[in-house]
C-alpha positions as CSV (number, residue, x, y, z in Angstrom):
1,X,-12.1,0.9,-13.5
2,X,-13.5,3.1,-16.2
3,X,-11.3,6.0,-17.3
4,X,-13.6,8.4,-15.4
5,X,-12.7,7.0,-12.1
6,X,-10.5,6.3,-10.4
7,X,2.6,-5.7,3.9
8,X,5.1,-4.5,1.6
9,X,5.9,-0.8,1.4
10,X,7.5,-0.9,-1.9
11,X,6.9,-2.7,-5.2
12,X,9.1,-5.7,-6.1
13,X,10.9,-5.1,-9.3
14,X,9.1,-6.6,-12.2
15,X,11.0,-9.4,-14.2
16,X,10.9,-9.0,-18.0
17,X,10.1,-12.3,-19.6
18,X,12.8,-13.5,-21.9
19,X,10.6,-14.9,-24.6
20,X,11.3,-13.4,-28.0
21,X,8.6,-11.7,-29.9
22,X,9.0,-14.1,-32.7
23,X,7.5,-16.8,-30.5
24,X,4.3,-15.1,-29.9
25,X,1.0,-16.5,-31.3
26,X,-1.5,-14.8,-33.4
27,X,-5.4,-14.3,-33.4
28,X,-7.3,-17.2,-32.1
29,X,-4.3,-18.9,-30.6
30,X,-4.0,-19.2,-26.9
31,X,-1.0,-17.3,-25.5
32,X,-0.5,-15.8,-22.1
33,X,2.9,-14.3,-22.8
34,X,2.7,-10.6,-23.5
35,X,6.0,-8.7,-23.8
36,X,7.0,-7.8,-20.3
37,X,3.5,-8.2,-18.9
38,X,2.9,-9.5,-15.4
39,X,2.9,-13.2,-15.1
40,X,-0.5,-14.7,-15.9
41,X,-2.1,-18.1,-15.7
42,X,-5.4,-17.1,-14.1
43,X,-4.9,-19.0,-10.8
44,X,-6.2,-16.6,-8.1
45,X,-3.5,-15.6,-5.5
46,X,-3.9,-14.6,-1.9
47,X,-3.2,-10.9,-1.5
48,X,-0.9,-11.9,1.4
49,X,1.3,-13.7,-1.1
50,X,1.1,-11.0,-3.8
51,X,2.4,-7.8,-2.3
52,X,3.4,-6.3,-5.6
53,X,0.2,-7.3,-7.6
54,X,2.1,-9.2,-10.3
55,X,0.3,-12.5,-9.6
56,X,-3.2,-13.1,-10.9
57,X,-6.5,-12.9,-9.2
58,X,-7.8,-12.3,-5.7
59,X,-8.1,-15.5,-3.8
60,X,-10.4,-15.7,-0.6
61,X,-8.6,-15.7,2.8
62,X,-10.3,-18.6,4.6
63,X,-8.0,-19.7,7.4
64,X,-8.1,-18.2,10.7
65,X,-4.4,-17.4,10.5
66,X,-4.7,-15.7,7.1
67,X,-7.7,-13.7,8.3
68,X,-5.8,-12.6,11.4
69,X,-2.8,-11.6,9.2
70,X,-5.2,-9.6,7.1
71,X,-6.5,-7.7,10.2
72,X,-3.0,-7.1,11.4
73,X,-2.2,-5.5,8.0
74,X,-5.3,-3.4,7.9
75,X,-4.6,-2.2,11.5
76,X,-1.5,-0.5,10.2
77,X,-3.6,1.7,7.8
78,X,-3.8,5.4,8.9
79,X,-7.1,7.2,9.0
80,X,-8.2,10.8,8.1
81,X,-11.2,12.7,7.0
82,X,-11.8,12.8,3.3
83,X,-10.7,16.0,1.6
84,X,-12.7,17.8,-1.1
85,X,-13.1,16.5,-4.7
86,X,-12.3,20.0,-5.9
87,X,-10.0,19.9,-8.9
88,X,-10.2,16.1,-9.5
89,X,-10.1,15.0,-13.0
90,X,-9.1,11.6,-14.4
91,X,-6.5,13.3,-16.5
92,X,-4.7,14.3,-13.4
93,X,-3.6,10.7,-13.2
94,X,-2.3,10.6,-16.7
95,X,-3.7,8.9,-19.9
96,X,-5.8,5.9,-19.2
97,X,-3.7,2.7,-19.1
98,X,-0.5,4.4,-20.2
99,X,2.6,2.2,-20.5
100,X,4.7,5.3,-20.0
101,X,4.9,4.9,-16.3
102,X,8.0,4.6,-14.0
103,X,8.4,2.7,-10.8
104,X,5.6,0.0,-11.1
105,X,5.7,-3.5,-12.6
106,X,4.8,-3.6,-16.3
107,X,5.8,0.0,-17.0
108,X,7.6,0.6,-20.3
109,X,7.1,-3.0,-21.4
110,X,5.5,-2.1,-24.8
111,X,2.1,-3.0,-23.6
112,X,-0.7,-0.9,-22.1
113,X,-1.8,-1.4,-18.5
114,X,-5.2,-2.8,-19.4
115,X,-3.8,-5.5,-21.6
116,X,-1.2,-6.3,-19.1
117,X,-3.9,-7.0,-16.5
118,X,-6.2,-9.0,-18.8
119,X,-3.2,-11.2,-19.5
120,X,-2.2,-11.5,-15.9
121,X,-5.6,-12.7,-14.8
122,X,-7.0,-14.5,-17.8
123,X,-6.8,-18.1,-18.8
124,X,-6.7,-19.4,-22.4
125,X,-5.6,-15.9,-23.4
126,X,-5.7,-15.1,-27.1
127,X,-3.9,-12.2,-28.7
128,X,-4.5,-10.1,-31.8
129,X,-2.7,-11.5,-34.9
130,X,0.8,-10.2,-34.8
131,X,0.6,-8.7,-31.4
132,X,2.2,-9.8,-28.2
133,X,0.0,-7.4,-26.3
134,X,-3.5,-6.9,-27.4
135,X,-5.8,-9.4,-25.7
136,X,-8.8,-10.4,-27.9
137,X,-10.3,-13.3,-25.8
138,X,-9.8,-15.0,-22.5
139,X,-11.5,-16.9,-19.7
140,X,-11.5,-15.2,-16.3
141,X,-12.6,-16.2,-12.8
142,X,-14.2,-12.9,-11.8
143,X,-13.4,-12.4,-8.0
144,X,-16.2,-9.8,-7.5
145,X,-19.1,-12.0,-8.5
146,X,-17.5,-15.5,-8.2
147,X,-18.5,-16.4,-11.7
148,X,-16.3,-17.7,-14.5
149,X,-16.6,-15.5,-17.6
150,X,-15.6,-16.1,-21.3
151,X,-14.6,-12.7,-22.5
152,X,-13.9,-11.3,-25.9
153,X,-12.9,-7.9,-27.2
154,X,-16.2,-7.5,-28.9
155,X,-17.8,-7.4,-25.3
156,X,-15.1,-5.2,-23.9
157,X,-17.2,-3.6,-21.2
158,X,-18.2,-7.0,-19.7
159,X,-14.9,-7.1,-17.9
160,X,-13.5,-3.8,-16.7
161,X,-10.3,-2.9,-14.7
162,X,-11.2,-1.8,-11.2
163,X,-9.0,0.6,-9.3
164,X,-9.3,-1.0,-5.9
165,X,-8.5,2.3,-4.3
166,X,-10.4,4.6,-6.6
167,X,-8.6,7.5,-8.1
168,X,-11.1,10.0,-6.9
169,X,-10.8,8.6,-3.5
170,X,-7.0,8.8,-3.7
171,X,-7.4,12.4,-4.7
172,X,-9.5,13.2,-1.6
173,X,-7.2,11.3,0.8
174,X,-3.9,13.1,-0.3
175,X,-3.1,12.5,-4.0
176,X,-4.2,16.0,-4.9
177,X,-1.0,17.1,-3.3
178,X,1.2,14.6,-5.2
179,X,3.2,15.3,-8.4
180,X,1.8,13.9,-11.6
181,X,4.3,11.1,-11.8
182,X,3.2,9.6,-8.5
183,X,-0.4,9.8,-9.6
184,X,0.3,8.1,-12.9
185,X,2.0,5.3,-10.7
186,X,-1.1,4.6,-8.6
187,X,-3.4,4.6,-11.6
188,X,-1.3,1.9,-13.4
189,X,0.1,-0.1,-10.5
190,X,-1.1,-3.8,-10.7
191,X,-1.3,-3.8,-7.0
192,X,-4.3,-1.4,-7.3
193,X,-5.9,-3.1,-10.3
194,X,-8.4,-6.0,-10.6
195,X,-10.2,-7.1,-13.8
196,X,-13.7,-7.7,-12.7
197,X,-17.4,-7.7,-13.8
198,X,-18.3,-4.5,-15.4
199,X,-21.5,-3.9,-13.6
200,X,-19.7,-4.4,-10.3
201,X,-17.2,-1.8,-11.3
202,X,-19.9,0.6,-12.3
203,X,-21.8,0.2,-9.1
204,X,-18.6,0.9,-7.1
205,X,-17.9,4.3,-8.5
206,X,-15.4,6.0,-6.2
207,X,-16.7,4.3,-3.0
208,X,-14.6,3.1,-0.2
209,X,-15.3,-0.3,1.6
210,X,-17.8,1.2,4.0
211,X,-20.1,2.1,1.1
212,X,-19.2,-0.7,-1.4
213,X,-17.9,-4.3,-1.3
214,X,-17.8,-7.0,-4.0
215,X,-21.0,-9.0,-4.4
216,X,-19.0,-12.3,-3.7
217,X,-18.8,-12.5,0.2
218,X,-16.0,-15.0,-0.1
219,X,-13.5,-12.4,-1.4
220,X,-14.5,-9.4,0.8
221,X,-11.6,-9.9,3.3
222,X,-9.1,-10.2,0.4
223,X,-10.5,-7.2,-1.1
224,X,-10.1,-5.3,2.2
225,X,-6.5,-6.4,2.4
226,X,-5.7,-5.4,-1.1
227,X,-7.2,-2.0,-0.3
228,X,-5.0,-1.8,2.7
229,X,-1.9,-2.9,0.7
230,X,-2.4,0.1,-1.7
231,X,-3.0,2.5,1.2
232,X,0.2,1.5,2.9
233,X,2.4,1.5,-0.2
234,X,1.3,5.0,-1.2
235,X,0.9,6.2,2.4
236,X,-2.7,7.3,1.7
237,X,-5.0,7.2,4.7
238,X,-8.6,5.8,4.6
239,X,-11.7,7.2,6.5
240,X,-12.5,5.8,9.9
241,X,-15.6,4.2,8.6
242,X,-13.7,2.6,5.8
243,X,-11.0,1.1,8.1
244,X,-13.8,-0.2,10.4
245,X,-15.5,-1.9,7.4
246,X,-12.2,-3.4,6.2
247,X,-11.5,-4.9,9.6
248,X,-15.0,-6.3,9.8
249,X,-14.5,-8.3,6.5
250,X,-11.7,-10.2,8.2
251,X,-13.6,-10.8,11.4
252,X,-12.3,-7.8,13.2
């Protein structure tokens, strides 16, 4: 999600890769190993099998069993009326993509959140010469459009990092009362972050599922489940309309 925006109740601890920095490749050479970054590979993972967000992608939920599991998870989400946006500012959630974050996978791994997420979801990932962190090119299967995109840093805005539960939405649903550290967590938690088509991210703004859903119908149930996972982890309610829309995506 651009900087202006914004079922398991706790994150699984993130395992730091043991590869030494000396083994990292340079510019133009494929490498999916960023120092301490979430495991990548680009294979889309069901949100039901990815409760901490460290696995790549957002695979569709297609079986009746999985879609029922999705509905059951969404049913646990609390509802409330949205509060005011008064006082909301992106800076209230810390510097964009900061690595200086406690309590979420990828924090303090010497790589900023944006690059962690690109490496997590990309295939044939290339890094800047001499860097184990900065992603310069990759191929990504964009879940929001269903298209495969070859991305380079020269076209940075083509793929953006979406906050599934937007930061302004978080603010209105209770994050305004949190301390700064918790807001920094939700802004950089891989559970709440999906690299996706830039135009999709821009069209979403700070909308909930009743007002915006991914263009790709196949992934809408998974998107609703991921929204619910973030809601449950951070004990943030959603609006009645949003919960209804979330259930509908999984045949509820």
